[in-house]
Biopython code that builds the backbone (N, CA, C, O; Angstrom):
import numpy as np
from Bio.PDB.StructureBuilder import StructureBuilder

atoms = [
    (1, "MET", "N", (-7.503, -6.128, 11.994)),
    (1, "MET", "CA", (-7.427, -6.602, 10.929)),
    (1, "MET", "C", (-8.882, -6.351, 11.011)),
    (1, "MET", "O", (-9.601, -6.556, 11.990)),
    (2, "VAL", "N", (-9.241, -5.852, 9.787)),
    (2, "VAL", "CA", (-10.924, -5.534, 9.348)),
    (2, "VAL", "C", (-11.787, -6.963, 8.887)),
    (2, "VAL", "O", (-11.501, -7.784, 8.016)),
    (3, "GLU", "N", (-12.671, -6.926, 9.601)),
    (3, "GLU", "CA", (-13.766, -7.855, 9.423)),
    (3, "GLU", "C", (-14.641, -7.513, 7.848)),
    (3, "GLU", "O", (-15.746, -7.009, 8.049)),
    (4, "ILE", "N", (-14.431, -7.637, 6.962)),
    (4, "ILE", "CA", (-14.969, -7.868, 5.970)),
    (4, "ILE", "C", (-16.556, -8.290, 5.050)),
    (4, "ILE", "O", (-16.705, -9.452, 4.671)),
    (5, "LYS", "N", (-17.371, -7.503, 4.840)),
    (5, "LYS", "CA", (-18.501, -8.196, 4.784)),
    (5, "LYS", "C", (-18.763, -7.844, 2.872)),
    (5, "LYS", "O", (-19.313, -6.891, 2.321)),
    (6, "GLU", "N", (-18.145, -8.986, 2.342)),
    (6, "GLU", "CA", (-18.241, -8.901, 0.616)),
    (6, "GLU", "C", (-19.184, -9.573, 0.194)),
    (6, "GLU", "O", (-19.614, -10.646, 0.616)),
    (7, "GLN", "N", (-19.606, -8.793, -0.863)),
    (7, "GLN", "CA", (-20.736, -9.859, -1.675)),
    (7, "GLN", "C", (-19.779, -10.007, -3.113)),
    (7, "GLN", "O", (-18.874, -9.300, -3.557)),
    (8, "PHE", "N", (-20.534, -11.480, -3.701)),
    (8, "PHE", "CA", (-19.678, -11.779, -5.100)),
    (8, "PHE", "C", (-20.609, -11.777, -5.866)),
    (8, "PHE", "O", (-21.785, -12.098, -5.691)),
    (9, "ILE", "N", (-19.752, -11.178, -7.276)),
    (9, "ILE", "CA", (-20.488, -11.612, -8.589)),
    (9, "ILE", "C", (-20.130, -12.517, -9.030)),
    (9, "ILE", "O", (-18.933, -12.787, -8.937)),
    (10, "VAL", "N", (-20.900, -13.257, -9.609)),
    (10, "VAL", "CA", (-20.961, -14.566, -10.084)),
    (10, "VAL", "C", (-21.261, -14.575, -11.430)),
    (10, "VAL", "O", (-22.058, -13.734, -11.845)),
    (11, "ASP", "N", (-20.656, -15.556, -12.357)),
    (11, "ASP", "CA", (-21.474, -15.542, -13.842)),
    (11, "ASP", "C", (-22.449, -16.551, -14.047)),
    (11, "ASP", "O", (-22.870, -16.994, -12.979)),
    (12, "LYS", "N", (-22.892, -17.005, -14.940)),
    (12, "LYS", "CA", (-24.170, -17.950, -15.380)),
    (12, "LYS", "C", (-23.607, -19.380, -14.453)),
    (12, "LYS", "O", (-24.206, -19.940, -13.535)),
    (13, "LYS", "N", (-22.451, -19.680, -14.962)),
    (13, "LYS", "CA", (-22.142, -20.815, -13.936)),
    (13, "LYS", "C", (-21.993, -21.235, -12.471)),
    (13, "LYS", "O", (-22.094, -22.365, -11.993)),
    (14, "GLY", "N", (-21.718, -20.018, -11.840)),
    (14, "GLY", "CA", (-21.629, -19.825, -10.506)),
    (14, "GLY", "C", (-20.423, -19.597, -10.247)),
    (14, "GLY", "O", (-20.166, -19.423, -9.055)),
    (15, "ASN", "N", (-19.665, -19.544, -10.907)),
    (15, "ASN", "CA", (-18.074, -18.923, -10.666)),
    (15, "ASN", "C", (-17.655, -17.657, -10.243)),
    (15, "ASN", "O", (-17.574, -16.809, -11.131)),
    (16, "ARG", "N", (-17.399, -17.361, -9.230)),
    (16, "ARG", "CA", (-17.258, -15.825, -8.667)),
    (16, "ARG", "C", (-16.032, -15.206, -9.689)),
    (16, "ARG", "O", (-14.988, -15.834, -9.864)),
    (17, "THR", "N", (-16.292, -13.944, -10.311)),
    (17, "THR", "CA", (-15.585, -13.321, -11.027)),
    (17, "THR", "C", (-15.215, -11.662, -10.560)),
    (17, "THR", "O", (-14.416, -10.873, -11.063)),
    (18, "GLY", "N", (-16.185, -11.502, -9.346)),
    (18, "GLY", "CA", (-15.867, -10.332, -8.989)),
    (18, "GLY", "C", (-16.327, -10.340, -7.453)),
    (18, "GLY", "O", (-16.661, -11.341, -6.818)),
    (19, "VAL", "N", (-16.271, -8.884, -6.940)),
    (19, "VAL", "CA", (-16.324, -8.411, -5.612)),
    (19, "VAL", "C", (-16.752, -7.679, -5.165)),
    (19, "VAL", "O", (-16.080, -6.682, -5.433)),
    (20, "LEU", "N", (-17.909, -7.305, -4.282)),
    (20, "LEU", "CA", (-18.245, -6.007, -3.946)),
    (20, "LEU", "C", (-18.440, -5.999, -2.160)),
    (20, "LEU", "O", (-18.993, -6.653, -1.275)),
    (21, "ILE", "N", (-17.427, -4.573, -2.375)),
    (21, "ILE", "CA", (-17.137, -4.315, -0.743)),
    (21, "ILE", "C", (-17.839, -3.209, -0.479)),
    (21, "ILE", "O", (-18.449, -2.785, -1.461)),
    (22, "SER", "N", (-18.020, -2.322, 0.944)),
    (22, "SER", "CA", (-18.145, -1.020, 1.144)),
    (22, "SER", "C", (-17.141, -0.206, 0.781)),
    (22, "SER", "O", (-16.014, -0.576, 0.453)),
    (23, "ILE", "N", (-17.558, 0.967, 0.839)),
    (23, "ILE", "CA", (-16.421, 2.066, 0.690)),
    (23, "ILE", "C", (-15.403, 2.227, 1.734)),
    (23, "ILE", "O", (-14.183, 2.366, 1.641)),
    (24, "ASP", "N", (-16.295, 2.167, 2.895)),
    (24, "ASP", "CA", (-15.463, 1.872, 4.266)),
    (24, "ASP", "C", (-14.400, 0.835, 4.078)),
    (24, "ASP", "O", (-13.233, 1.192, 3.916)),
    (25, "ASP", "N", (-14.812, -0.709, 4.093)),
    (25, "ASP", "CA", (-13.895, -1.384, 3.988)),
    (25, "ASP", "C", (-12.832, -1.502, 3.041)),
    (25, "ASP", "O", (-11.807, -2.171, 3.175)),
    (26, "TYR", "N", (-13.288, -0.539, 1.727)),
    (26, "TYR", "CA", (-12.150, -0.330, 0.582)),
    (26, "TYR", "C", (-11.177, 0.596, 1.194)),
    (26, "TYR", "O", (-9.982, 0.590, 0.897)),
    (27, "ASP", "N", (-11.827, 1.560, 2.238)),
    (27, "ASP", "CA", (-10.737, 2.845, 2.598)),
    (27, "ASP", "C", (-9.753, 2.036, 3.359)),
    (27, "ASP", "O", (-8.610, 1.916, 2.918)),
    (28, "SER", "N", (-10.184, 1.364, 4.681)),
    (28, "SER", "CA", (-9.712, 0.422, 5.116)),
    (28, "SER", "C", (-8.766, -0.520, 4.827)),
    (28, "SER", "O", (-7.885, -0.578, 5.686)),
    (29, "ILE", "N", (-8.621, -1.435, 3.721)),
    (29, "ILE", "CA", (-7.901, -1.968, 3.308)),
    (29, "ILE", "C", (-6.703, -1.231, 2.668)),
    (29, "ILE", "O", (-5.555, -1.676, 2.646)),
    (30, "LEU", "N", (-7.227, 0.310, 1.993)),
    (30, "LEU", "CA", (-6.384, 0.671, 1.323)),
    (30, "LEU", "C", (-5.203, 1.081, 2.162)),
    (30, "LEU", "O", (-4.068, 1.125, 1.686)),
    (31, "GLU", "N", (-5.532, 1.444, 3.668)),
    (31, "GLU", "CA", (-4.709, 2.314, 4.641)),
    (31, "GLU", "C", (-3.757, 1.168, 5.105)),
    (31, "GLU", "O", (-2.567, 1.357, 5.357)),
    (32, "ASP", "N", (-4.450, -0.155, 5.203)),
    (32, "ASP", "CA", (-3.736, -1.130, 5.675)),
    (32, "ASP", "C", (-2.392, -1.371, 4.804)),
    (32, "ASP", "O", (-1.259, -1.372, 5.286)),
    (33, "LEU", "N", (-2.779, -1.619, 3.144)),
    (33, "LEU", "CA", (-1.739, -1.782, 2.403)),
    (33, "LEU", "C", (-0.840, -0.430, 1.714)),
    (33, "LEU", "O", (-0.061, -0.504, 0.764)),
    (34, "GLU", "N", (-1.183, 0.728, 2.454)),
    (34, "GLU", "CA", (0.260, 1.733, 2.535)),
    (34, "GLU", "C", (0.952, 1.600, 3.702)),
    (34, "GLU", "O", (2.122, 1.936, 3.885)),
    (35, "GLU", "N", (0.137, 1.058, 4.559)),
    (35, "GLU", "CA", (1.410, 0.859, 5.922)),
    (35, "GLU", "C", (2.103, -0.782, 5.484)),
    (35, "GLU", "O", (3.234, -0.944, 5.940)),
    (36, "LEU", "N", (1.699, -1.633, 4.899)),
    (36, "LEU", "CA", (2.516, -2.833, 4.447)),
    (36, "LEU", "C", (3.321, -1.964, 3.607)),
    (36, "LEU", "O", (4.261, -1.517, 4.264)),
    (37, "TYR", "N", (3.316, -1.732, 2.928)),
    (37, "TYR", "CA", (4.339, -0.620, 1.571)),
    (37, "TYR", "C", (5.510, -0.058, 2.488)),
    (37, "TYR", "O", (6.629, -0.462, 2.173)),
    (38, "ALA", "N", (5.442, 0.712, 3.449)),
    (38, "ALA", "CA", (5.795, 1.786, 4.140)),
    (38, "ALA", "C", (6.836, 0.861, 5.110)),
    (38, "ALA", "O", (7.957, 1.262, 5.422)),
    (39, "ILE", "N", (6.258, -0.487, 5.546)),
    (39, "ILE", "CA", (7.234, -1.445, 6.437)),
    (39, "ILE", "C", (8.086, -2.121, 5.303)),
    (39, "ILE", "O", (9.275, -2.301, 5.568)),
    (40, "ARG", "N", (7.641, -2.504, 4.114)),
    (40, "ARG", "CA", (8.467, -2.814, 3.665)),
    (40, "ARG", "C", (9.734, -1.968, 3.049)),
    (40, "ARG", "O", (10.834, -2.514, 2.966)),
    (41, "ALA", "N", (9.556, -0.764, 2.667)),
    (41, "ALA", "CA", (9.932, -0.267, 2.431)),
    (41, "ALA", "C", (11.241, 0.505, 3.424)),
    (41, "ALA", "O", (12.216, 0.975, 2.838)),
    (42, "TYR", "N", (11.153, 0.561, 4.730)),
    (42, "TYR", "CA", (11.758, 0.644, 5.551)),
    (42, "TYR", "C", (12.700, -0.847, 5.918)),
    (42, "TYR", "O", (13.857, -0.737, 6.322)),
    (43, "ASP", "N", (12.170, -1.966, 5.758)),
    (43, "ASP", "CA", (12.743, -2.785, 6.121)),
    (43, "ASP", "C", (14.007, -3.244, 5.242)),
    (43, "ASP", "O", (15.043, -3.722, 5.703)),
    (44, "ALA", "N", (13.621, -2.920, 3.391)),
    (44, "ALA", "CA", (14.684, -2.577, 2.566)),
    (44, "ALA", "C", (15.415, -1.949, 2.984)),
    (44, "ALA", "O", (16.536, -2.403, 3.216)),
    (45, "ALA", "N", (15.113, -0.720, 3.241)),
    (45, "ALA", "CA", (16.520, 0.896, 3.594)),
    (45, "ALA", "C", (17.420, 0.025, 4.706)),
    (45, "ALA", "O", (18.637, 0.157, 4.830)),
    (46, "LYS", "N", (16.533, -0.956, 5.547)),
    (46, "LYS", "CA", (17.519, -1.228, 6.675)),
    (46, "LYS", "C", (18.634, -2.288, 6.509)),
    (46, "LYS", "O", (19.617, -2.519, 7.213)),
    (47, "ALA", "N", (18.263, -2.769, 5.556)),
    (47, "ALA", "CA", (18.765, -4.265, 4.981)),
    (47, "ALA", "C", (20.224, -3.274, 3.714)),
    (47, "ALA", "O", (21.405, -3.487, 3.438)),
    (48, "SER", "N", (19.433, -2.476, 3.415)),
    (48, "SER", "CA", (20.564, -2.381, 2.339)),
    (48, "SER", "C", (21.581, -1.669, 2.989)),
    (48, "SER", "O", (21.517, -0.972, 4.001)),
    (49, "LYS", "N", (22.941, -2.063, 1.946)),
    (49, "LYS", "CA", (24.072, -1.258, 2.555)),
    (49, "LYS", "C", (24.258, 0.409, 2.305)),
    (49, "LYS", "O", (25.041, 1.222, 2.796)),
    (50, "ASP", "N", (23.624, 0.482, 1.727)),
    (50, "ASP", "CA", (23.664, 2.275, 1.330)),
    (50, "ASP", "C", (23.876, 3.088, 2.383)),
    (50, "ASP", "O", (23.376, 2.771, 3.463)),
    (51, "GLU", "N", (24.589, 4.186, 2.277)),
    (51, "GLU", "CA", (24.878, 5.337, 3.537)),
    (51, "GLU", "C", (23.552, 5.537, 3.701)),
    (51, "GLU", "O", (22.678, 5.298, 2.867)),
    (52, "ALA", "N", (23.373, 6.107, 5.103)),
    (52, "ALA", "CA", (22.079, 6.730, 5.546)),
    (52, "ALA", "C", (22.042, 8.078, 5.249)),
    (52, "ALA", "O", (22.984, 8.736, 5.691)),
    (53, "VAL", "N", (21.153, 8.685, 4.582)),
    (53, "VAL", "CA", (21.201, 9.941, 4.468)),
    (53, "VAL", "C", (20.106, 10.943, 5.363)),
    (53, "VAL", "O", (18.936, 10.751, 5.695)),
    (54, "PRO", "N", (20.846, 11.853, 5.543)),
    (54, "PRO", "CA", (19.562, 12.669, 6.730)),
    (54, "PRO", "C", (18.492, 13.498, 5.874)),
    (54, "PRO", "O", (18.300, 14.070, 4.800)),
    (55, "PHE", "N", (17.999, 13.199, 6.960)),
    (55, "PHE", "CA", (16.113, 13.514, 6.518)),
    (55, "PHE", "C", (16.294, 14.978, 5.281)),
    (55, "PHE", "O", (16.021, 14.986, 4.081)),
    (56, "ARG", "N", (16.744, 15.883, 5.988)),
    (56, "ARG", "CA", (16.771, 17.290, 5.266)),
    (56, "ARG", "C", (17.764, 17.230, 4.122)),
    (56, "ARG", "O", (17.599, 18.262, 3.472)),
    (57, "GLN", "N", (18.481, 16.676, 3.716)),
    (57, "GLN", "CA", (19.406, 16.629, 3.071)),
    (57, "GLN", "C", (19.015, 15.645, 1.637)),
    (57, "GLN", "O", (19.418, 15.889, 0.500)),
    (58, "ALA", "N", (18.109, 14.467, 2.051)),
    (58, "ALA", "CA", (17.321, 13.847, 0.911)),
    (58, "ALA", "C", (16.211, 14.785, 0.638)),
    (58, "ALA", "O", (15.951, 14.906, -0.559)),
    (59, "VAL", "N", (15.526, 15.445, 1.423)),
    (59, "VAL", "CA", (14.568, 16.471, 0.414)),
    (59, "VAL", "C", (15.054, 17.578, -0.441)),
    (59, "VAL", "O", (14.411, 18.077, -1.364)),
    (60, "LYS", "N", (16.350, 17.953, -0.023)),
    (60, "LYS", "CA", (16.756, 18.904, -0.861)),
    (60, "LYS", "C", (17.698, 17.911, -2.089)),
    (60, "LYS", "O", (18.262, 18.695, -2.851)),
    (61, "GLU", "N", (17.887, 16.978, -2.322)),
    (61, "GLU", "CA", (17.786, 16.237, -3.383)),
    (61, "GLU", "C", (16.940, 16.134, -4.025)),
    (61, "GLU", "O", (16.945, 16.531, -5.190)),
    (62, "ILE", "N", (15.788, 15.473, -3.366)),
    (62, "ILE", "CA", (14.753, 15.335, -4.580)),
    (62, "ILE", "C", (14.190, 16.221, -4.999)),
    (62, "ILE", "O", (13.421, 16.148, -5.958)),
    (63, "GLU", "N", (14.507, 17.438, -4.247)),
    (63, "GLU", "CA", (13.996, 18.773, -5.080)),
    (63, "GLU", "C", (14.785, 19.245, -6.004)),
    (63, "GLU", "O", (14.423, 19.936, -6.956)),
    (64, "GLN", "N", (15.799, 18.920, -5.780)),
    (64, "GLN", "CA", (16.879, 19.586, -6.880)),
    (64, "GLN", "C", (16.577, 18.612, -8.303)),
    (64, "GLN", "O", (16.628, 19.108, -9.428)),
    (65, "ASN", "N", (16.294, 17.322, -8.085)),
    (65, "ASN", "CA", (16.004, 16.201, -8.949)),
    (65, "ASN", "C", (14.678, 16.665, -9.881)),
    (65, "ASN", "O", (14.590, 16.450, -11.089)),
    (66, "ARG", "N", (13.804, 17.257, -9.168)),
    (66, "ARG", "CA", (12.538, 17.667, -9.832)),
    (66, "ARG", "C", (12.817, 18.802, -10.846)),
    (66, "ARG", "O", (12.211, 18.774, -11.917)),
    (67, "GLN", "N", (13.420, 19.486, -10.666)),
    (67, "GLN", "CA", (13.737, 20.612, -11.799)),
    (67, "GLN", "C", (14.446, 20.070, -13.093)),
    (67, "GLN", "O", (14.730, 20.841, -14.010)),
]
sb = StructureBuilder()
sb.init_structure("model")
sb.init_model(0)
sb.init_chain("A")
sb.init_seg("    ")
for serial, (resi, resn, name, xyz) in enumerate(atoms, 1):
    if name == "N":
        sb.init_residue(resn, " ", resi, " ")
    sb.init_atom(name, np.array(xyz, "f"), 0.0, 1.0, " ", f" {name:<3s}", serial, name[0])
structure = sb.get_structure()
């Protein structure tokens, strides 16, 4: 887990309307988010009742569908 040092943007009433974070924190958050998406995709695929397809076959089918 990343310790984020954020700064808040506030309106005239003091309500938070935005946040500023460093590029390093932003990049770290994006990496964590991508990993989370991969985990969710894996969990969904594992839970599905679909037939497993070998990796090479899947790549071949994806390439065919691009054309």
